[in-house]
C-alpha positions as CSV (number, residue, x, y, z in Angstrom):
1,M,0.0,0.0,0.0
2,E,1.4,3.4,-0.9
3,K,2.0,6.1,1.6
4,T,-0.3,9.1,1.9
5,I,0.6,12.7,2.3
6,T,0.9,13.8,5.9
7,R,-1.6,16.6,6.7
8,V,-3.5,18.1,9.6
9,V,-7.3,18.4,9.7
10,A,-9.5,20.1,12.4
11,F,-13.1,19.4,13.3
12,V,-15.4,21.8,15.1
13,D,-18.7,20.7,16.6
14,L,-20.8,23.7,17.3
15,G,-23.5,22.5,19.7
16,T,-26.3,24.1,21.7
17,N,-24.4,24.0,25.0
18,S,-20.8,23.7,24.0
19,A,-18.3,24.0,21.2
20,R,-15.7,21.3,20.7
21,L,-12.5,21.2,18.7
22,L,-10.6,18.1,17.5
23,I,-7.3,18.5,15.6
24,V,-5.8,15.4,13.9
25,R,-2.7,14.7,12.0
26,L,-3.1,12.1,9.2
27,D,0.2,10.4,8.8
28,A,1.9,8.3,6.2
29,H,1.0,4.6,6.2
30,F,-2.6,5.6,6.8
31,S,-2.5,6.2,10.5
32,Y,-3.6,9.3,12.5
33,R,-2.8,11.0,15.7
34,I,-5.0,13.3,17.8
35,L,-3.0,16.5,18.4
36,R,-5.5,18.5,20.4
37,Q,-9.0,18.3,21.9
38,H,-10.8,21.3,23.5
39,K,-14.3,22.1,24.8
40,I,-15.8,25.4,25.7
41,M,-19.2,26.0,27.2
42,I,-20.8,28.7,25.0
43,R,-24.6,28.3,25.7
44,L,-25.4,29.1,22.1
45,G,-29.0,28.1,22.6
46,E,-29.5,30.3,25.7
47,G,-32.7,32.3,25.2
48,E,-33.5,30.8,21.8
49,F,-36.1,28.2,23.0
50,V,-38.5,30.9,24.0
51,S,-38.1,33.4,21.2
52,G,-36.9,31.1,18.4
53,F,-33.9,33.4,17.7
54,L,-30.3,33.1,18.7
55,T,-29.4,36.1,20.9
56,D,-26.7,38.5,19.9
57,E,-24.8,37.7,23.1
58,A,-24.9,33.9,22.4
59,M,-23.8,34.4,18.8
60,D,-20.9,36.6,19.9
61,R,-19.7,33.9,22.4
62,A,-19.8,31.3,19.6
63,I,-17.9,33.5,17.2
64,V,-15.2,34.4,19.6
65,T,-14.8,30.7,20.5
66,C,-14.7,29.5,16.9
67,R,-12.3,32.2,16.0
68,G,-10.0,30.9,18.7
69,F,-10.5,27.4,17.4
70,Y,-9.5,28.6,13.9
71,E,-6.3,30.2,15.2
72,T,-5.5,27.1,17.3
73,A,-6.0,24.8,14.2
74,L,-3.7,27.0,12.1
75,S,-1.0,26.9,14.8
76,F,-1.0,23.1,14.5
77,G,-0.7,23.4,10.7
78,A,-4.3,22.5,9.8
79,T,-4.9,22.8,6.1
80,E,-8.6,21.9,6.4
81,I,-11.2,22.9,9.0
82,I,-14.6,21.2,9.0
83,G,-17.4,22.7,11.0
84,Y,-20.8,21.2,11.8
85,A,-23.6,23.1,13.6
86,T,-26.4,21.2,15.3
87,S,-29.7,21.7,17.1
88,A,-29.5,25.4,18.3
89,T,-28.4,26.6,14.8
90,R,-30.7,24.4,12.7
91,D,-33.8,25.4,14.8
92,A,-33.0,29.2,14.9
93,K,-35.1,31.5,12.8
94,N,-32.0,33.7,12.3
95,R,-29.6,30.9,11.4
96,E,-28.7,32.3,8.0
97,I,-27.5,35.5,9.6
98,F,-25.5,33.6,12.1
99,L,-23.9,31.3,9.5
100,E,-22.9,34.3,7.4
101,R,-21.3,35.9,10.5
102,L,-19.5,32.6,11.4
103,T,-17.9,32.3,7.9
104,K,-16.9,35.9,7.7
105,E,-15.6,36.4,11.3
106,T,-14.1,33.0,12.1
107,G,-12.8,31.7,8.8
108,I,-14.7,28.4,9.2
109,E,-17.5,27.5,6.9
110,F,-20.1,25.6,8.9
111,A,-22.6,23.1,7.6
112,I,-25.9,22.6,9.5
113,I,-26.6,18.9,9.8
114,S,-30.0,17.4,10.3
115,G,-31.0,15.5,13.4
116,S,-30.8,12.2,11.6
117,E,-27.3,12.9,10.3
118,E,-26.2,14.0,13.8
119,A,-27.5,10.6,15.0
120,R,-25.6,8.8,12.3
121,L,-22.3,10.5,13.2
122,I,-22.9,9.7,16.9
123,W,-23.4,6.1,16.0
124,L,-20.2,6.2,13.9
125,G,-18.2,7.7,16.8
126,I,-19.4,5.1,19.3
127,T,-19.1,2.0,17.2
128,N,-15.6,2.9,16.0
129,S,-14.3,3.3,19.5
130,T,-16.2,0.8,21.6
131,I,-16.5,-3.0,21.6
132,I,-20.2,-3.9,21.3
133,K,-21.1,-7.5,22.1
134,E,-24.8,-7.0,22.6
135,N,-27.3,-6.9,19.8
136,P,-29.2,-4.7,19.2
137,V,-28.2,-1.6,21.3
138,L,-29.9,1.7,22.0
139,F,-27.5,4.5,21.6
140,I,-28.4,7.7,23.4
141,D,-26.9,11.2,23.2
142,I,-28.4,14.0,25.2
143,G,-27.3,17.4,23.9
144,G,-28.3,20.9,24.9
145,G,-31.0,21.2,22.3
146,S,-31.8,17.6,21.2
147,T,-31.6,14.0,22.1
148,E,-30.4,11.5,19.5
149,L,-31.6,7.9,19.6
150,I,-30.1,5.1,17.4
151,V,-30.8,1.4,17.4
152,G,-28.1,-0.8,15.9
153,D,-25.0,-2.8,16.5
154,Q,-21.2,-2.6,15.7
155,Q,-21.8,-2.9,11.9
156,S,-25.0,-1.1,11.1
157,Y,-28.0,0.9,12.4
158,S,-31.7,0.1,12.0
159,F,-33.2,3.3,13.4
160,L,-32.1,7.0,13.6
161,H,-34.1,9.7,15.3
162,S,-33.6,13.1,16.9
163,L,-36.0,14.4,19.6
164,R,-36.3,18.1,20.2
165,L,-35.5,17.5,23.9
166,G,-32.2,18.7,25.3
167,S,-30.9,19.6,28.7
168,L,-30.7,23.4,27.9
169,R,-33.9,23.5,25.8
170,T,-36.0,21.7,28.4
171,T,-34.6,23.7,31.3
172,T,-35.4,26.9,29.5
173,Q,-39.0,25.8,28.8
174,F,-39.9,24.2,32.2
175,V,-37.7,25.6,34.9
176,S,-38.4,29.1,36.0
177,H,-35.4,29.5,38.3
178,P,-32.6,27.0,37.5
179,K,-30.4,28.5,40.3
180,E,-32.9,27.5,42.9
181,P,-34.4,24.2,44.1
182,I,-37.0,23.1,41.5
183,P,-40.6,23.1,42.9
184,D,-42.5,19.8,42.7
185,H,-45.1,21.1,40.3
186,E,-42.4,22.2,37.8
187,L,-40.7,18.9,38.0
188,K,-44.0,17.1,37.5
189,N,-44.8,19.2,34.4
190,L,-41.3,18.6,33.0
191,R,-41.7,14.8,33.4
192,K,-45.2,14.8,31.9
193,H,-43.9,16.7,28.9
194,L,-41.0,14.4,28.4
195,A,-43.1,11.2,28.8
196,G,-45.5,12.5,26.1
197,E,-42.7,13.5,23.7
198,I,-40.9,10.1,24.1
199,A,-44.0,7.8,24.1
200,S,-44.6,7.7,20.4
201,I,-40.9,7.2,19.4
202,S,-40.4,4.5,22.2
203,H,-43.0,2.3,20.5
204,E,-40.9,2.4,17.3
205,I,-37.7,1.7,19.3
206,Q,-39.2,-1.3,21.1
207,K,-40.0,-3.0,17.8
208,Y,-36.2,-3.7,17.6
209,S,-36.1,-4.9,21.2
210,P,-32.8,-3.3,22.3
211,I,-31.3,-5.2,25.2
212,T,-29.0,-2.5,26.6
213,A,-27.9,1.1,25.9
214,I,-24.7,3.1,25.4
215,G,-24.6,6.9,26.2
216,S,-22.1,9.3,24.7
217,S,-23.0,12.8,25.9
218,G,-21.5,15.0,28.6
219,T,-24.8,14.9,30.4
220,I,-24.8,11.1,30.7
221,I,-21.1,11.0,31.7
222,A,-21.7,13.7,34.3
223,L,-24.6,11.7,35.8
224,E,-22.6,8.5,35.9
225,N,-19.8,10.4,37.6
226,L,-22.3,11.8,40.2
227,A,-23.7,8.3,40.8
228,G,-20.2,7.0,41.3
229,R,-19.6,9.5,44.1
230,I,-23.0,9.1,45.8
231,A,-24.2,5.5,45.3
232,A,-22.4,3.0,47.4
233,T,-22.9,0.1,45.0
234,H,-22.2,1.9,41.8
235,Q,-20.4,0.0,39.0
236,Q,-17.9,2.3,37.2
237,G,-18.8,3.1,33.6
238,I,-22.4,2.0,34.0
239,L,-25.4,4.0,35.1
240,T,-28.6,2.2,36.1
241,R,-32.2,3.5,35.8
242,K,-32.6,3.0,39.5
243,E,-29.6,5.3,40.2
244,I,-31.0,8.0,37.9
245,K,-34.4,7.8,39.6
246,S,-32.6,8.3,42.9
247,L,-30.5,11.2,41.6
248,G,-33.5,13.2,40.3
249,P,-35.1,14.2,43.6
250,I,-31.7,14.8,45.2
251,L,-30.6,17.3,42.5
252,A,-34.0,19.0,42.3
253,G,-34.0,19.7,46.0
254,L,-30.7,21.6,45.9
255,S,-29.9,25.1,44.9
256,H,-27.3,25.8,42.1
257,D,-24.6,26.4,44.6
258,E,-25.4,23.2,46.5
259,R,-25.4,21.2,43.2
260,C,-22.0,22.7,42.4
261,A,-20.7,21.5,45.7
262,L,-21.6,17.9,45.0
263,P,-18.5,15.7,44.4
264,G,-17.9,15.3,40.7
265,M,-20.3,18.0,39.6
266,Q,-19.2,20.3,36.8
267,K,-20.2,23.9,37.7
268,D,-21.1,24.8,34.1
269,R,-23.6,21.9,34.0
270,A,-25.2,22.3,37.4
271,D,-28.2,24.4,36.2
272,I,-29.2,22.0,33.4
273,I,-28.3,18.6,34.9
274,I,-31.7,18.0,36.4
275,A,-33.5,18.3,33.0
276,G,-30.8,16.0,31.5
277,S,-31.3,13.4,34.2
278,Q,-35.1,13.4,33.6
279,I,-34.7,13.1,29.8
280,L,-32.4,10.1,30.3
281,Y,-34.7,8.5,32.9
282,E,-37.8,8.9,30.8
283,V,-36.1,7.5,27.6
284,M,-34.8,4.4,29.5
285,K,-38.1,3.9,31.2
286,A,-40.1,4.2,28.0
287,C,-37.7,1.9,26.1
288,N,-37.5,-0.6,29.0
289,I,-33.7,-0.2,29.4
290,H,-32.4,-0.9,32.9
291,E,-28.8,0.3,32.5
292,I,-26.6,2.4,30.2
293,R,-22.9,2.1,29.5
294,T,-21.0,5.4,29.1
295,T,-18.4,6.4,26.5
296,E,-16.6,9.7,25.8
297,F,-16.7,9.1,22.0
298,G,-19.6,10.5,20.1
299,L,-20.3,13.2,17.5
300,R,-16.9,14.7,17.3
301,Y,-15.1,11.4,16.8
302,G,-17.9,10.4,14.4
303,M,-17.0,13.4,12.3
304,L,-13.4,12.1,12.1
305,V,-14.5,8.6,11.2
306,D,-16.8,9.9,8.5
307,Y,-14.0,12.0,7.1
308,L,-11.6,9.0,7.1
309,S,-14.1,6.9,5.3
310,R,-13.8,9.2,2.3
311,C,-10.0,8.9,2.4
312,P,-8.9,5.7,0.6
313,G,-6.7,3.5,2.8
314,F,-7.4,5.0,6.2
315,L,-10.1,2.6,7.4
316,P,-8.9,-1.0,7.3
317,K,-11.1,-3.9,6.1
318,E,-14.6,-4.1,7.6
319,D,-13.9,-7.5,9.3
320,L,-11.4,-5.9,11.6
321,S,-12.7,-5.0,15.1
322,V,-12.3,-1.6,16.8
323,R,-9.5,-3.0,18.8
324,D,-7.7,-4.4,15.8
325,V,-7.9,-1.0,14.0
326,S,-6.6,0.8,17.1
327,I,-3.6,-1.5,17.5
328,Y,-2.9,-1.5,13.7
329,R,-2.9,2.3,13.7
330,L,-0.6,2.5,16.7
331,S,1.9,0.1,15.1
332,Q,1.8,2.0,11.9
333,M,2.2,5.4,13.6
334,F,5.5,4.3,15.3
335,G,6.9,2.4,12.3
336,V,6.7,-1.1,13.8
337,D,8.2,-3.9,11.6
338,Q,4.8,-5.4,10.8
339,K,6.1,-8.7,9.5
340,H,8.1,-9.3,12.7
341,A,5.2,-8.2,14.9
342,D,2.8,-10.5,13.2
343,H,5.2,-13.4,13.5
344,V,5.9,-12.8,17.2
345,S,2.1,-12.7,17.7
346,S,1.7,-16.0,15.9
347,L,4.4,-17.7,18.0
348,V,2.9,-16.3,21.2
349,A,-0.5,-17.7,20.2
350,Q,1.0,-21.1,19.6
351,M,2.7,-21.2,23.0
352,F,-0.3,-19.8,24.8
353,D,-2.7,-22.4,23.3
354,S,-0.3,-25.3,23.8
355,A,0.5,-24.3,27.4
356,R,-3.2,-24.0,28.2
357,L,-3.9,-27.3,26.6
358,A,-1.1,-28.9,28.6
359,G,-2.6,-27.5,31.8
360,F,0.2,-25.1,32.7
361,F,-2.4,-22.4,33.3
362,S,-6.1,-21.8,32.6
363,Y,-6.1,-18.1,31.5
364,G,-9.1,-17.3,29.3
365,D,-9.4,-15.8,25.9
366,R,-9.4,-12.2,27.3
367,W,-5.8,-12.7,28.5
368,R,-4.9,-14.3,25.2
369,E,-6.3,-11.3,23.3
370,L,-4.4,-8.7,25.4
371,L,-1.1,-10.7,25.1
372,L,-1.4,-10.9,21.3
373,Y,-2.2,-7.2,21.0
374,A,0.9,-6.5,23.1
375,A,2.9,-8.7,20.7
376,R,1.9,-6.4,17.9
377,V,3.0,-3.2,19.6
378,H,5.9,-4.4,21.8
379,D,8.4,-2.7,19.5
380,T,6.8,0.8,19.2
381,G,9.4,2.1,21.6
382,Q,12.1,1.6,19.0
383,F,10.7,4.8,17.4
384,I,12.3,6.6,20.3
385,S,15.4,4.5,21.0
386,L,16.5,0.9,20.5
387,S,18.1,0.7,24.0
388,R,15.4,0.5,26.7
389,H,12.8,0.4,24.0
390,H,10.7,-1.9,26.3
391,Y,10.2,1.1,28.6
392,H,9.4,3.4,25.7
393,S,6.9,0.9,24.3
394,A,5.1,0.7,27.7
395,Y,5.0,4.5,27.9
396,I,3.6,4.9,24.3
397,V,0.9,2.3,24.9
398,S,-0.1,3.9,28.2
399,N,-0.4,7.4,26.7
400,A,-1.6,6.8,23.1
401,E,-5.2,7.2,22.0
402,I,-6.1,3.5,21.9
403,V,-9.9,3.3,21.5
404,G,-11.8,0.2,22.2
405,F,-9.9,-0.7,25.4
406,S,-10.6,0.1,29.0
407,V,-7.9,2.0,31.0
408,Y,-7.2,-1.3,32.9
409,E,-6.7,-3.2,29.6
410,I,-4.3,-0.6,28.3
411,L,-2.3,-0.9,31.5
412,I,-2.1,-4.7,31.0
413,I,-0.9,-4.3,27.4
414,S,1.7,-1.7,28.4
415,L,3.0,-4.0,31.1
416,F,3.4,-6.9,28.7
417,C,5.4,-4.5,26.5
418,R,7.5,-3.4,29.5
419,Y,8.4,-7.0,30.4
420,H,9.0,-8.4,26.9
421,R,12.8,-8.1,27.6
422,K,15.3,-7.5,30.3
423,R,14.0,-7.5,33.9
424,I,11.0,-9.5,35.0
425,P,8.2,-7.9,37.1
426,R,8.9,-6.7,40.6
427,E,6.2,-6.1,43.2
428,K,6.7,-2.4,43.5
429,D,7.0,-1.6,39.8
430,P,4.8,1.4,38.8
431,G,1.6,0.1,37.2
432,Y,2.3,-3.5,38.1
433,D,1.8,-2.6,41.8
434,S,-1.8,-1.5,41.1
435,L,-2.9,-4.9,39.8
436,S,-4.8,-7.4,41.8
437,V,-2.8,-10.4,43.1
438,K,-4.5,-12.6,40.5
439,D,-3.7,-10.3,37.6
440,K,-0.1,-9.8,38.8
441,R,0.4,-13.5,38.5
442,A,-1.1,-13.5,35.0
443,V,1.2,-10.7,33.8
444,F,4.2,-12.5,35.4
445,V,3.5,-15.8,33.7
446,L,2.4,-14.7,30.3
447,S,5.1,-12.1,29.8
448,F,7.5,-15.0,29.5
449,L,5.7,-16.2,26.4
450,L,6.2,-12.8,24.8
451,R,9.8,-12.8,25.8
452,W,10.4,-16.2,24.3
453,A,8.5,-15.4,21.1
454,E,10.6,-12.2,20.6
455,L,13.8,-14.2,21.0
456,L,12.6,-16.9,18.6
457,D,12.4,-14.2,15.9
458,R,15.5,-12.2,16.9
459,S,16.6,-12.3,13.2
460,H,13.3,-10.9,12.0
461,D,13.3,-13.4,9.2
462,G,10.6,-15.9,10.4
463,R,13.0,-18.8,10.4
464,V,11.3,-20.4,13.5
465,K,7.9,-21.4,12.2
466,T,6.3,-23.1,15.2
467,A,6.7,-23.1,18.9
468,V,4.8,-25.5,21.1
469,L,5.0,-26.1,24.9
470,S,4.4,-29.5,26.4
471,R,5.0,-31.5,29.5
472,A,8.2,-33.5,29.7
473,G,7.8,-34.9,33.2
474,A,7.2,-33.7,36.7
475,H,8.1,-30.0,36.8
476,K,9.5,-30.2,33.4
477,I,8.5,-28.3,30.2
478,Q,9.7,-28.8,26.7
479,L,9.7,-26.0,24.1
480,T,9.6,-27.6,20.7
481,M,10.2,-25.4,17.7
482,T,10.4,-26.1,14.0
483,A,12.7,-24.0,11.8
484,V,13.6,-23.7,8.1
485,Q,17.1,-22.5,8.8
486,D,19.7,-23.0,11.5
487,C,18.3,-21.7,14.8
488,M,21.1,-22.2,17.3
489,L,21.2,-18.5,18.1
490,E,17.4,-18.5,18.9
491,M,17.9,-21.7,21.1
492,W,20.7,-20.1,23.0
493,A,18.8,-16.9,23.5
494,V,15.8,-18.7,25.0
495,E,18.1,-20.9,27.1
496,E,19.7,-17.7,28.6
497,E,16.1,-16.9,29.9
498,I,15.6,-20.3,31.5
499,P,17.3,-19.6,34.8
500,Q,14.9,-16.7,35.5
501,F,12.0,-18.9,34.6
502,K,13.2,-21.8,36.8
503,D,13.7,-19.4,39.8
504,A,10.2,-18.1,39.4
505,F,8.3,-21.3,38.7
506,D,10.6,-24.1,39.8
507,Y,10.2,-25.8,36.3
508,E,13.0,-27.2,34.2
509,V,12.8,-26.1,30.5
510,T,14.2,-28.1,27.6
511,V,14.5,-26.5,24.2
512,V,14.3,-28.7,21.1
513,C,14.6,-27.5,17.5
514,L,13.4,-29.6,14.6
515,K,14.3,-28.8,11.0
516,Q,11.4,-28.5,8.5
């Protein structure tokens, strides 16, 4: 595959409540790197949902912010800036005047996208950053002016819809004094309105029988964060309908200042969080959803994925998972020898499978998957320096934008990279010391497989074709490998590692090489 020209592209999401900037460098070898992300609360829709017009003050705030985004993008070398405007702009009676000012005063030409297109981009952003095992899923994004609902799975969507219900819009329409505790009658009217608006669309959604939900908006993440600080039995990353129901009266009974004082509450969201919580609760209740998983990836990332889909070579084959794509891009970004990485991964898989079959351990497919991903990126650190590249690889993996993995999984992969050569794990090593006792043992055991696989392809020519572990007696292991060329150097390299293995596990290891 030919290289592409390196360039920088910026994306601006001009929403009802906030404006967001994403700057990305598209590199050679069809990889990309996120250079900058920024969000500013601008309250573009403030005052609009009563009069139908964007106010001069709100337009001024948006223009100043977007002008700053334009200058930031240029400072990073952006040659293309793509701007999308959503609910507040598309519903405004003076949107044409606003768009003209935006183009003239910021240098960015914005396109107003429909609610359905906004929903599609949100689906793209989530499904290209999150592993989705359930089918089908209800995707929910609660913005300032609208709520997008999508039913689908990792590969496709069946339903797209945008409700004119948002945290800022609904607060403006039904809460007379957002800085004060909300009276019961206002909260009742708000819920009644939401239930009526959602009822008709919920019947359509239930035809697809979604079994779970994923939420991508700042409102949903904020609510999950609050639940994590308040609810004793909260599961991180998941918000239950029961938790939202409990949060509603608590938030409604507090003043703005008291809400701001809650652990985990963002001050610039404290006045609209109540309406947001009620929208989410009523949607989940009407659609018979009991819990929702949160993700930070949504519209803005969907804009990037949509752009890349029109750039030949940037999106790998459709049969690759989100994780595969992330690991592929990381290895490409740091110039990993792909042939060597693939071969090391193959040898690791053979040793893992044969060792598990022989009863040396019982680690499941999740551990196998993380170990194989580590095999594909274990040499990323050579981009920085050959010496101590295992440390550099661990640092890169820990700090890179690897979508599709949890923070804990990224830590595990980085530790496998760290221990693929030189010193074996020690109890107080940073990162390793935070693992559970069980997971420490898994990293300790499985890192030896990656160490051996790396040594078996030290020449980077794939001469060792197979590597199988088997029992050779009580406390004895045999590593049998087949090779197409002389592999004495590979044998000696593995044998040098055997004393460390014997000290750790009290097992003798015999290495046998068979010629193909």
